[in-house]
C-alpha positions in Angstrom: 170.5 -10.8 116.6 169.2 -10.3 120.0 165.8 -11.1 121.6 163.2 -8.4 121.2 159.7 -7.7 122.2 157.2 -7.6 119.3 153.5 -6.6 119.3 151.3 -9.4 118.3 148.4 -8.7 115.9 145.9 -8.7 118.7 147.9 -6.2 120.7 149.5 -8.8 123.0 153.2 -8.9 123.4 155.0 -11.9 122.0 158.7 -12.6 122.7 160.7 -13.4 119.6 163.2 -16.2 119.9 166.8 -15.5 119.4 167.9 -16.4 115.9 171.4 -17.7 115.4 173.3 -19.8 113.0 172.3 -23.4 113.6 168.6 -22.7 114.2 166.4 -25.1 112.2 163.0 -24.7 110.5 160.7 -26.6 108.3 158.0 -25.3 106.0 154.5 -26.2 107.0 153.8 -27.6 103.5 157.0 -29.7 103.3 157.6 -31.3 106.7 160.6 -33.5 105.6 162.6 -30.6 104.2 164.7 -29.0 107.0 166.3 -25.5 106.6 169.1 -24.2 108.8 170.1 -20.6 109.5 173.7 -20.0 108.3 173.8 -16.2 108.5 171.8 -13.1 109.6 172.2 -9.6 108.3 170.5 -6.3 108.0 169.2 -5.6 104.5 169.6 -2.3 102.6 166.1 -1.5 103.8 167.2 -1.8 107.4 165.2 -4.9 108.1 166.8 -8.1 109.5 167.2 -11.0 107.1 168.4 -14.6 107.5 170.1 -16.9 105.0 168.8 -20.5 105.1 170.4 -23.6 103.6 168.5 -26.9 102.9 170.1 -29.6 104.9 169.5 -32.3 102.3 170.9 -30.2 99.4 173.4 -27.6 100.6 173.4 -25.9 97.2 169.9 -24.8 97.8 169.8 -21.5 99.7 167.3 -18.8 100.3 167.1 -15.4 102.1 164.0 -14.5 104.1 163.1 -11.6 106.3 163.2 -12.4 109.9 159.6 -11.3 110.3 158.4 -13.8 107.7 160.5 -16.6 109.2 159.2 -16.0 112.8 155.6 -15.2 111.9 154.8 -18.9 112.0 152.6 -18.8 108.9 155.0 -20.8 106.7 157.8 -21.9 108.8 158.0 -23.9 112.1 161.0 -23.7 114.3 162.5 -27.0 115.3 163.8 -27.6 118.8 167.6 -27.6 119.2 169.1 -31.1 119.7 
């Protein structure tokens, strides 16, 4: 997926970060649980989605909309190492 411009709730423009496999996130309510993006795709509704895997238990996967992941309300992006 490429970088895009999005309109912030208050009307200000906010630049979305590029999401690619290897990007890591953690939930605000579970700071020691790290999730890594392993794939990105467009859903049947045309919206972009990402597949995350839990680094401590690779059998635990979830699919989220890119909008939910990048909103910052539940997930915090971790810096690349």
